[in-house]
All heavy atoms as an XYZ file, in Angstrom:
666
protein
N     145.177     35.113    164.884
C     145.479     34.125    165.888
C     146.232     34.733    167.062
O     146.788     34.013    167.854
C     146.291     32.992    165.287
C     145.632     32.251    164.134
S     143.976     31.568    164.278
C     143.857     30.747    165.798
N     146.240     36.040    167.130
C     146.869     36.740    168.250
C     145.776     37.490    169.002
O     144.909     38.104    168.408
C     147.951     37.724    167.762
C     148.511     38.529    168.912
C     149.062     36.981    167.043
N     145.834     37.418    170.299
C     144.872     38.134    171.129
C     145.592     39.330    171.734
O     146.669     39.190    172.326
C     144.321     37.225    172.240
C     143.563     36.055    171.606
C     143.436     38.004    173.199
C     143.224     34.954    172.556
N     145.013     40.498    171.560
C     145.570     41.729    172.095
C     144.502     42.371    172.950
O     143.368     42.549    172.515
C     145.995     42.696    170.964
C     146.543     43.982    171.533
C     147.001     42.032    170.045
N     144.851     42.701    174.177
C     143.887     43.291    175.104
C     144.566     44.396    175.897
O     145.673     44.225    176.397
C     143.366     42.208    176.063
C     142.364     42.669    177.050
C     141.051     42.998    176.397
C     140.047     43.427    177.446
N     138.884     44.045    176.903
N     143.900     45.513    175.990
C     144.412     46.625    176.791
C     143.767     46.532    178.175
O     142.548     46.434    178.295
C     144.044     47.933    176.114
C     144.741     49.107    176.686
C     144.509     50.298    175.814
N     145.194     51.442    176.366
C     145.301     52.582    175.750
N     144.768     52.737    174.562
N     145.938     53.579    176.309
N     144.596     46.555    179.206
C     144.131     46.414    180.580
C     144.414     47.681    181.375
O     145.452     48.307    181.197
C     144.857     45.247    181.271
C     144.814     43.885    180.592
C     145.705     42.916    181.345
C     143.398     43.368    180.516
N     143.508     48.012    182.251
C     143.733     49.071    183.234
C     143.812     48.391    184.588
O     142.834     47.803    185.057
C     142.585     50.079    183.220
O     142.594     50.802    182.023
N     144.979     48.439    185.178
C     145.226     47.751    186.440
C     145.612     48.757    187.512
O     146.124     49.836    187.200
C     146.352     46.732    186.267
C     146.109     45.646    185.219
C     147.359     44.806    185.038
C     144.944     44.772    185.632
N     145.404     48.392    188.778
C     145.858     49.280    189.846
C     147.378     49.370    189.855
O     148.064     48.476    189.355
C     145.337     48.610    191.122
C     144.886     47.258    190.739
C     144.734     47.197    189.267
N     147.888     50.425    190.398
C     149.341     50.614    190.482
C     149.960     49.473    191.291
O     149.399     49.038    192.294
C     149.663     51.951    191.133
N     151.094     48.973    190.791
C     151.822     47.907    191.487
C     153.250     47.888    190.973
O     153.553     48.499    189.952
C     151.135     46.550    191.263
C     151.036     46.118    189.820
S     150.117     44.576    189.580
C     148.433     45.141    189.696
N     154.097     47.190    191.698
C     155.502     47.089    191.297
C     155.622     46.170    190.085
O     154.698     45.422    189.754
C     156.337     46.532    192.452
O     156.025     45.166    192.660
N     156.782     46.200    189.441
C     157.020     45.335    188.289
C     156.907     43.858    188.671
O     156.375     43.050    187.911
C     158.392     45.616    187.680
C     158.454     46.977    186.998
O     157.384     47.545    186.676
O     159.574     47.474    186.784
N     157.412     43.505    189.844
C     157.338     42.110    190.302
C     155.893     41.687    190.527
O     155.489     40.584    190.149
C     158.151     41.931    191.582
N     155.106     42.569    191.144
C     153.691     42.264    191.363
C     152.947     42.140    190.038
O     152.098     41.262    189.871
C     153.032     43.352    192.221
C     153.514     43.379    193.649
C     153.030     44.610    194.403
O     152.952     45.705    193.803
O     152.731     44.458    195.604
N     153.295     42.996    189.085
C     152.648     42.958    187.785
C     152.947     41.646    187.068
O     152.046     41.027    186.501
C     153.092     44.144    186.932
C     152.473     44.227    185.540
C     150.951     44.333    185.619
C     153.051     45.413    184.779
N     154.197     41.196    187.103
C     154.542     39.940    186.424
C     153.796     38.755    187.041
O     153.478     37.794    186.339
C     156.049     39.697    186.426
O     156.523     39.470    187.729
N     153.483     38.820    188.318
C     152.684     37.768    188.958
C     151.205     37.915    188.630
O     150.480     36.918    188.536
C     152.873     37.805    190.474
C     154.233     37.322    190.929
C     154.359     37.319    192.447
O     153.326     37.215    193.141
O     155.498     37.412    192.931
N     150.725     39.140    188.450
C     149.311     39.389    188.195
C     148.903     39.098    186.756
O     147.741     38.750    186.504
C     148.965     40.839    188.542
N     149.822     39.217    185.820
C     149.479     39.067    184.402
C     148.831     37.716    184.086
O     147.793     37.678    183.421
C     150.709     39.343    183.505
C     151.012     40.838    183.492
C     150.504     38.811    182.096
C     149.944     41.719    182.869
N     149.361     36.587    184.537
C     148.678     35.317    184.232
C     147.247     35.262    184.791
O     146.348     34.737    184.137
C     149.561     34.252    184.880
C     150.907     34.886    184.965
C     150.654     36.347    185.206
N     147.032     35.817    185.958
C     145.683     35.838    186.541
C     144.757     36.696    185.697
O     143.605     36.342    185.441
C     145.731     36.370    187.976
C     146.480     35.478    188.904
C     147.768     35.635    189.342
C     146.015     34.266    189.488
N     148.116     34.604    190.160
C     147.058     33.744    190.278
C     144.816     33.570    189.420
C     146.938     32.558    190.982
C     144.693     32.393    190.136
C     145.744     31.896    190.911
N     145.248     37.834    185.256
C     144.441     38.715    184.403
C     144.191     38.067    183.046
O     143.097     38.151    182.500
C     145.138     40.063    184.217
C     145.208     40.911    185.470
C     143.844     41.402    185.943
O     142.948     41.611    185.096
O     143.691     41.573    187.151
N     145.213     37.420    182.503
C     145.109     36.817    181.175
C     144.048     35.725    181.125
O     143.368     35.559    180.111
C     146.463     36.253    180.758
N     143.891     34.984    182.215
C     142.891     33.911    182.247
C     141.494     34.416    181.896
O     140.691     33.671    181.355
C     142.869     33.235    183.615
C     144.030     32.318    183.855
C     143.960     31.637    185.205
O     143.257     32.133    186.114
O     144.615     30.591    185.351
N     141.211     35.666    182.197
C     139.891     36.230    181.924
C     139.665     36.475    180.434
O     138.522     36.528    179.986
C     139.734     37.564    182.654
C     139.839     37.466    184.155
C     139.755     38.827    184.778
O     138.829     39.587    184.498
N     140.729     39.155    185.615
N     140.725     36.646    179.665
C     140.608     37.069    178.279
C     141.104     36.050    177.248
O     140.800     36.183    176.075
C     141.385     38.377    178.066
C     140.952     39.455    179.021
C     141.745     39.829    180.102
C     139.728     40.086    178.863
C     141.335     40.811    180.991
C     139.307     41.064    179.746
C     140.116     41.418    180.804
O     139.711     42.386    181.691
N     141.862     35.067    177.683
C     142.451     34.094    176.764
C     141.603     32.823    176.787
O     141.488     32.183    177.832
C     143.907     33.751    177.173
C     144.734     35.010    177.391
C     144.535     32.824    176.151
C     144.850     35.928    176.225
N     141.016     32.438    175.656
C     140.133     31.272    175.641
C     140.873     29.934    175.510
O     140.278     28.941    175.118
C     139.255     31.530    174.406
C     140.128     32.302    173.492
C     140.992     33.157    174.381
N     142.150     29.909    175.812
C     142.955     28.703    175.728
C     143.633     28.479    177.073
O     143.760     29.395    177.888
C     144.042     28.834    174.653
C     143.534     29.300    173.324
C     143.858     30.554    172.839
C     142.728     28.488    172.556
C     143.396     30.993    171.619
C     142.253     28.914    171.328
C     142.578     30.167    170.861
N     144.125     27.262    177.274
C     144.924     26.968    178.455
C     146.187     27.813    178.389
O     146.846     27.873    177.338
C     145.270     25.481    178.467
C     146.013     25.037    179.711
O     146.443     25.896    180.519
O     146.165     23.819    179.885
N     146.541     28.477    179.474
C     147.712     29.362    179.463
C     149.010     28.609    179.183
O     149.982     29.207    178.728
C     147.810     30.137    180.771
C     146.723     31.192    180.997
C     147.003     31.972    182.276
C     146.597     32.134    179.817
N     149.027     27.303    179.419
C     150.216     26.510    179.107
C     150.424     26.398    177.594
O     151.528     26.103    177.139
C     150.101     25.118    179.716
N     149.364     26.658    176.816
C     149.430     26.539    175.359
C     149.688     27.858    174.652
O     149.707     27.902    173.421
C     148.121     25.954    174.819
C     147.874     24.534    175.309
O     148.854     23.841    175.628
O     146.698     24.137    175.379
N     149.858     28.926    175.408
C     150.061     30.229    174.781
C     151.350     30.872    175.291
O     151.836     30.559    176.366
C     148.883     31.209    175.034
C     147.603     30.666    174.453
C     148.725     31.541    176.492
N     151.860     31.767    174.474
C     152.983     32.613    174.873
C     152.400     33.969    175.222
O     151.734     34.585    174.390
C     153.990     32.736    173.722
C     155.193     33.559    174.060
C     156.060     32.888    175.104
O     156.352     31.708    175.004
N     156.465     33.634    176.100
N     152.586     34.401    176.446
C     152.077     35.690    176.911
C     153.195     36.712    176.946
O     154.331     36.388    177.281
C     151.532     35.580    178.338
C     150.210     34.902    178.572
C     149.922     34.852    180.071
C     149.094     35.598    177.855
N     152.841     37.933    176.642
C     153.764     39.044    176.830
C     152.928     40.274    177.135
O     151.727     40.310    176.842
C     154.625     39.274    175.603
C     155.894     40.061    175.914
O     156.144     40.371    177.099
O     156.635     40.370    174.974
N     153.549     41.244    177.747
C     152.840     42.477    178.086
C     153.809     43.639    178.084
O     155.024     43.457    178.194
C     152.145     42.362    179.444
C     153.098     42.226    180.607
C     153.521     43.347    181.311
C     153.592     40.984    180.988
C     154.406     43.225    182.368
C     154.463     40.854    182.051
C     154.874     41.975    182.729
O     155.752     41.851    183.774
N     153.249     44.811    177.934
C     154.043     46.035    177.971
C     153.237     47.085    178.712
O     152.065     47.295    178.409
C     154.339     46.514    176.546
C     155.147     47.783    176.477
C     156.566     47.578    176.969
O     157.213     46.606    176.609
N     157.059     48.486    177.771
N     153.862     47.734    179.677
C     153.217     48.851    180.363
C     153.272     50.034    179.410
O     154.353     50.476    179.014
C     153.906     49.184    181.702
C     153.268     50.410    182.342
C     153.837     47.989    182.652
N     152.093     50.510    179.022
C     152.010     51.613    178.071
C     152.084     52.962    178.778
O     152.432     53.961    178.175
C     150.718     51.522    177.257
C     150.574     50.207    176.507
S     151.942     49.846    175.409
C     151.677     51.074    174.163
N     151.703     52.963    180.033
C     151.762     54.201    180.783
C     151.215     54.025    182.181
O     150.589     53.032    182.516
N     151.512     54.991    182.959
C     150.959     55.047    184.311
C     149.932     56.156    184.277
O     150.186     57.234    183.756
C     152.053     55.310    185.314
C     153.125     54.245    185.205
C     154.074     54.233    186.363
N     155.136     53.272    186.152
C     155.067     51.978    186.447
N     153.976     51.492    186.966
N     156.070     51.173    186.228
N     148.758     55.876    184.795
C     147.650     56.820    184.656
C     146.990     57.113    185.999
O     147.084     56.348    186.940
C     146.611     56.266    183.683
C     146.067     54.930    184.113
C     145.188     54.280    183.065
O     145.338     54.555    181.885
O     144.351     53.469    183.480
N     146.326     58.224    186.044
C     145.504     58.601    187.185
C     144.129     58.933    186.652
O     143.992     59.645    185.663
C     146.089     59.834    187.913
O     147.391     59.502    188.368
C     145.231     60.221    189.090
N     143.103     58.388    187.286
C     141.726     58.661    186.879
C     141.389     60.090    187.268
O     141.211     60.400    188.433
C     140.777     57.674    187.546
C     139.340     57.852    187.110
O     139.061     58.762    186.310
O     138.496     57.079    187.579
N     141.323     60.944    186.282
C     141.069     62.359    186.546
C     139.603     62.646    186.872
O     139.267     63.700    187.351
C     141.527     63.188    185.358
C     143.044     63.062    185.168
C     143.544     63.918    184.051
C     145.019     63.807    183.822
N     145.696     62.606    184.163
N     138.728     61.665    186.617
C     137.314     61.864    186.918
C     137.050     61.739    188.410
O     135.984     62.097    188.880
C     136.463     60.832    186.167
O     136.671     59.534    186.713
N     138.011     61.173    189.116
C     137.826     60.982    190.543
C     137.053     59.716    190.866
O     136.759     59.433    192.011
N     136.732     58.913    189.847
C     135.943     57.701    190.062
C     136.661     56.702    190.962
O     136.039     55.942    191.673
C     135.601     57.049    188.717
N     137.985     56.712    190.901
C     138.723     55.789    191.768
C     139.459     56.542    192.873
O     140.405     56.037    193.443
C     139.685     54.929    190.950
C     140.853     55.718    190.380
O     140.862     56.956    190.516
O     141.756     55.088    189.818
N     139.011     57.736    193.153
C     139.637     58.527    194.203
C     140.960     59.128    193.765
O     141.755     59.548    194.583
N     141.229     59.149    192.456
C     142.478     59.716    191.951
C     143.668     58.802    192.140
O     144.802     59.224    192.035
N     143.423     57.506    192.417
C     144.519     56.566    192.617
C     145.199     56.265    191.290
O     144.543     56.127    190.266
C     143.989     55.269    193.232
C     143.446     55.440    194.624
C     142.929     54.125    195.157
C     142.300     54.335    196.521
N     141.630     53.128    196.993
N     146.520     56.153    191.304
C     147.242     55.854    190.070
C     146.994     54.411    189.629
O     146.666     53.548    190.441
C     148.705     56.079    190.443
C     148.753     55.889    191.915
C     147.403     56.324    192.437
N     147.155     54.174    188.355
C     146.986     52.832    187.809
C     147.957     52.608    186.674
O     148.766     53.471    186.338
N     147.864     51.421    186.081
C     148.732     51.045    184.978
C     147.886     50.784    183.741
O     146.842     50.142    183.812
C     149.507     49.767    185.306
C     150.444     49.816    186.502
C     151.019     48.430    186.775
C     151.564     50.806    186.259
N     148.354     51.267    182.619
C     147.760     50.984    181.323
C     148.672     49.930    180.684
O     149.834     50.222    180.378
C     147.716     52.264    180.492
C     147.019     52.094    179.172
O     146.219     51.151    179.027
O     147.273     52.921    178.276
N     148.152     48.700    180.529
C     148.982     47.571    180.111
C     148.430     46.958    178.832
O     147.222     46.741    178.715
C     149.028     46.497    181.225
C     149.851     45.294    180.791
C     149.575     47.090    182.515
N     149.305     46.672    177.890
C     148.938     45.970    176.674
C     149.336     44.506    176.839
O     150.509     44.193    177.037
C     149.652     46.576    175.468
C     149.207     46.058    174.114
C     147.760     46.451    173.833
C     150.112     46.610    173.027
N     148.335     43.613    176.794
C     148.543     42.182    176.947
C     148.427     41.530    175.574
O     147.489     41.819    174.826
C     147.479     41.603    177.884
C     147.441     40.095    178.045
C     148.670     39.615    178.798
C     146.174     39.673    178.772
N     149.378     40.652    175.236
C     149.375     39.964    173.951
C     149.595     38.479    174.204
O     150.444     38.101    175.008
C     150.483     40.503    173.019
C     150.471     39.777    171.690
C     150.340     42.005    172.822
N     148.808     37.657    173.504
C     148.950     36.206    173.629
C     148.830     35.575    172.254
O     148.022     35.999    171.428
C     147.885     35.636    174.551
N     149.643     34.562    172.012
C     149.576     33.788    170.773
C     149.801     32.327    171.130
O     150.594     32.009    172.029
C     150.628     34.256    169.782
N     149.112     31.455    170.418
C     149.282     30.020    170.674
C     150.690     29.591    170.282
O     151.217     29.975    169.234
C     148.245     29.227    169.905
C     146.848     29.531    170.460
C     145.845     28.573    170.013
N     146.124     27.276    170.620
C     145.236     26.305    170.675
N     144.049     26.473    170.172
N     145.549     25.151    171.223
N     151.304     28.797    171.156
C     152.685     28.361    170.928
C     152.828     27.583    169.623
O     153.828     27.728    168.925
C     153.171     27.517    172.105
C     153.415     28.328    173.354
C     153.873     27.455    174.499
C     154.077     28.292    175.756
N     154.453     27.463    176.902
N     151.831     26.783    169.273
C     151.923     25.998    168.041
C     151.984     26.904    166.812
O     152.691     26.613    165.854
C     150.774     25.003    167.926
C     149.419     25.638    167.730
C     148.277     24.643    167.723
O     148.341     23.648    168.466
O     147.324     24.863    166.971
N     151.280     28.031    166.853
C     151.320     28.972    165.730
C     152.690     29.641    165.635
O     153.219     29.855    164.551
C     150.225     30.031    165.870
C     148.818     29.478    165.956
C     148.399     28.822    164.688
N     148.183     29.866    163.697
C     147.707     29.656    162.491
N     147.399     28.447    162.113
N     147.538     30.644    161.655
N     153.250     29.979    166.787
C     154.588     30.581    166.811
C     155.608     29.580    166.272
O     156.458     29.918    165.445
C     154.956     31.039    168.230
C     154.030     32.179    168.674
C     156.417     31.456    168.305
C     154.143     32.538    170.130
N     155.506     28.329    166.730
C     156.432     27.289    166.272
C     156.314     27.066    164.768
O     157.324     26.864    164.084
C     156.190     25.985    167.027
C     156.553     26.076    168.501
O     157.297     27.013    168.881
O     156.090     25.217    169.276
N     155.078     27.097    164.241
C     154.877     26.929    162.792
C     155.609     28.016    162.019
O     156.310     27.749    161.047
C     153.389     26.985    162.437
C     152.614     25.757    162.886
O     153.249     24.746    163.256
O     151.368     25.825    162.878
N     155.454     29.229    162.450
C     156.096     30.342    161.744
C     157.614     30.328    161.914
O     158.351     30.633    160.983
C     155.496     31.656    162.187
C     154.144     31.822    161.492
C     153.280     32.863    162.042
N     152.047     33.049    161.308
C     151.035     32.209    161.254
N     151.104     31.046    161.845
N     149.927     32.503    160.603
N     158.061     29.965    163.097
C     159.507     29.863    163.323
C     160.097     28.762    162.444
O     161.213     28.901    161.921
C     159.795     29.599    164.788
N     159.338     27.677    162.234
C     159.790     26.589    161.373
C     159.938     27.035    159.932
O     160.899     26.655    159.248
N     159.002     27.830    159.449
C     159.076     28.346    158.080
C     160.314     29.229    157.924
O     161.038     29.134    156.934
C     157.789     29.126    157.717
C     157.956     29.882    156.414
C     156.602     28.181    157.647
N     160.558     30.053    158.902
C     161.742     30.922    158.859
C     163.014     30.078    158.856
O     163.945     30.331    158.088
C     161.723     31.924    160.025
C     160.554     32.905    159.855
C     163.044     32.660    160.135
C     160.277     33.758    161.067
N     163.042     29.052    159.696
C     164.224     28.186    159.774
C     164.471     27.464    158.457
O     165.624     27.263    158.058
C     164.056     27.189    160.913
N     163.404     27.095    157.744
C     163.553     26.403    156.457
C     164.199     27.300    155.402
O     164.789     26.799    154.445
C     162.196     25.916    155.964
C     161.663     24.755    156.755
C     160.262     24.347    156.317
O     159.702     24.900    155.371
N     159.714     23.373    157.006
N     164.124     28.593    155.573
C     164.756     29.519    154.623
C     166.225     29.757    154.957
O     166.885     30.533    154.267
C     164.027     30.879    154.607
O     164.203     31.536    155.862
C     162.563     30.723    154.280
N     166.696     29.107    156.023
C     168.086     29.272    156.411
C     168.300     30.437    157.390
O     169.423     30.734    157.754
N     167.224     31.038    157.804
C     167.306     32.151    158.772
C     167.035     31.605    160.174
O     166.514     30.509    160.350
C     166.284     33.230    158.449
C     166.413     33.832    157.096
C     167.541     34.791    157.085
N     167.600     35.456    155.791
C     168.328     36.482    155.573
N     169.055     36.994    156.542
N     168.365     37.033    154.394
N     167.355     32.424    161.151
C     167.118     32.041    162.539
C     166.223     33.111    163.179
O     166.625     34.270    163.276
C     168.446     31.966    163.292
C     168.328     31.384    164.672
C     169.668     31.391    165.313
N     170.080     32.798    165.417
C     170.790     33.305    166.399
N     171.224     32.536    167.341
N     171.102     34.576    166.441
N     165.020     32.731    163.629
C     164.157     33.726    164.298
C     164.766     34.113    165.648
O     165.232     33.263    166.389
C     162.830     32.993    164.472
C     163.132     31.553    164.332
C     164.393     31.425    163.545
N     164.783     35.417    165.931
C     165.452     35.869    167.159
C     164.619     36.790    168.036
O     165.120     37.307    169.009
C     166.780     36.584    166.816
C     167.773     35.608    166.243
C     166.554     37.759    165.897
N     163.377     37.008    167.724
C     162.595     37.937    168.534
C     162.151     37.278    169.812
O     161.709     36.176    169.830
C     161.375     38.460    167.754
C     160.488     39.314    168.640
C     161.842     39.237    166.563
């Protein structure tokens, strides 16, 4: 119930990336974005060594999405054991 997608994006600032992620996610997430929790991690900054993009730098990004109801279900189970989920 988790969607994981690796994205290759053009180089951009962290602020630009945080704005671009929801737009990129719409292409890969088959649910309304209001119903999912999105997160991403920049795995690296890359340059196309083949020259296909003119050697322009880019970002290697790992996108992860999970439905909020599934997260809430699991957090509820943890809470019932007397623990508090903190991730």
